[in-house]
Steps between C-alpha positions, in 0.01 A plus 500: 500500500248260653582141588262222411527201735353164397714257705253213481575469126870426552443131562337482157757719321796308646335166435509411871132424499516228240203303384367295786454131446146400425220704355398835652139437398494161670660631822306497828236253376169520681567846640257770381776762544862525608700817561827302474407367156314822398184295440193723523235246402463132426198284421471156334524653151768771526755695699580875510832627623711810483805507276807499729689712246220724366499730201274732702327507838210255509645271226293183543527149358195279441552130432290186486532291816587203284863493385451540124729666245275554200186706455354224280504259795268706722144382554206727422445538876862603558480752215180648643644523852815670378308749283278590797805540726676727251195726517490480881873580525453803274211618718704456820801680356281789381367530856834466682748660259295721263699424182439675170509169312634143498721265306339156521644200320693175503809359338465143370831318513853604591570626148203737536641648821339283768731510801325193639386318187388180673200665672279723288432842655364843412659830600289794609714814514338826613620802301497873569576792273877556529551197725838399358789735452858515381619241757366208295643635176845594632566251777256214436363559849140567591400716789213361705389751764302271731658202677352156422390449862297821492341413166411152629338649813300742284377231256433201729178635661350556154573142395354370828179697448227312317 
């Protein structure tokens, strides 16, 4: 029998890493990136960060810089910036992680599954053939093979490149 070790997930499973006060998308204002906050990119229109509790390696979140909860409240410029960044994120993830596909979407409102409903954000989840196994079905645990720090180090240079 093989043992699968994912100790970094225990703080999430046991609820020890509760929701931090404030908004994760508004954290580290003015910083173009932050390893502590998992921020890969920030400009005046939007922010890109890694999901601290990912569904798969490379799970990214894209949000408007402005703290807004509803898609209908975005300006045309914000919509255009976000659409362009979703494409750029997909390109970067193809280059760095070579996925077979993606799940890209957003949940509007808590009732729709938004974990942080007060700040609109899109999920970009790379997917590979056979990427999830029995662990999720039987134990409600996902196995993520690459540590967040390593994924951040792999992605950051791509977001810094223009």
